[in-house]
N, C-alpha and C positions, 0 to 999 in steps of 0.2 A: 371173929370180931366180938368184943364184949359190948354190953349195952351203952356204956359211956362213949365208946368209939363210934357206935352207930348213931347215937344222938348228935355227936359232934359233926359227923358226916352229913346227916339229913338237915341239921341246922344250917350248915354251910350251903347246902343245896338250896334250901328255902331262902337264904340271904341272896344268893345269886339269882334265883328265879324271880323273886319279888323286888329286886333292886333296892334292898334295904339292908340295914345292919341291925338285926334284932338283938335286944339285950337278953342273954340266955337266962338271966335271973328273973326276967319279967316278960315272958313270951305272950303274944296274943293267943287266946284260946284256940283259934283255928290252926295256928302253927303247932301248938302242943298236940292237937288231935292228929295232924298230919304226921308228925314225928312218931307218936305212939303207934299209929297205924302201920307205918313203915317198919318199925321195930317188930311189931307183931307178925307182919308178913315174913320177915326174915327169920324169926324164931320158928315159925311153922315149917318152912323149908326155904333155904336161901336162894334156890334156883327156880322153884316152881311157883308160878303166879296163880294158876287154877288148874283143876283137873276134873274130869267127868268120867265116871265108871261105865256108863252105858256103852260108849264107843271107845273107852280108854283114851280119851283125849287129854293131853297135857299141854298147857301153855306156859312157856318159860318167861321169866322177867326179861324185859328189855329196858332201855333207858327212858321209855315213855311213862307219863303219869296217867293214872286212871281218870275217868271223867269226874269222879268224886274228889280226887286230889286236886285237880285243876280248879274245881269250884271252891274248895277250901282256901287254897293259896291265892286265888283270884280276888278274894275279899281284901287282901292286904298287899296286893301287887301294885307297884308303882311303874308307870310307863316310862321308858327312857325318852328324854327330850333332847333333841339335837341343839347344840349350842353354837 
């Protein structure tokens, strides 16, 4: 995936997670930080989340968000209201 496709994917994810439709031309700073962080993680290694050399421990990405990512998106997340 190229950077444009990744940005589109993570913006769509942020839209769904936050229950909002963000304007891609005027994103809140926390959403920009979230997307940039996800792209950086993908560039470093698309499958590995973290690794430790002492015990050769590797953690692979799953569909969860890190605690920092939840904090970032939580600032702009709207709760769903039953109608």
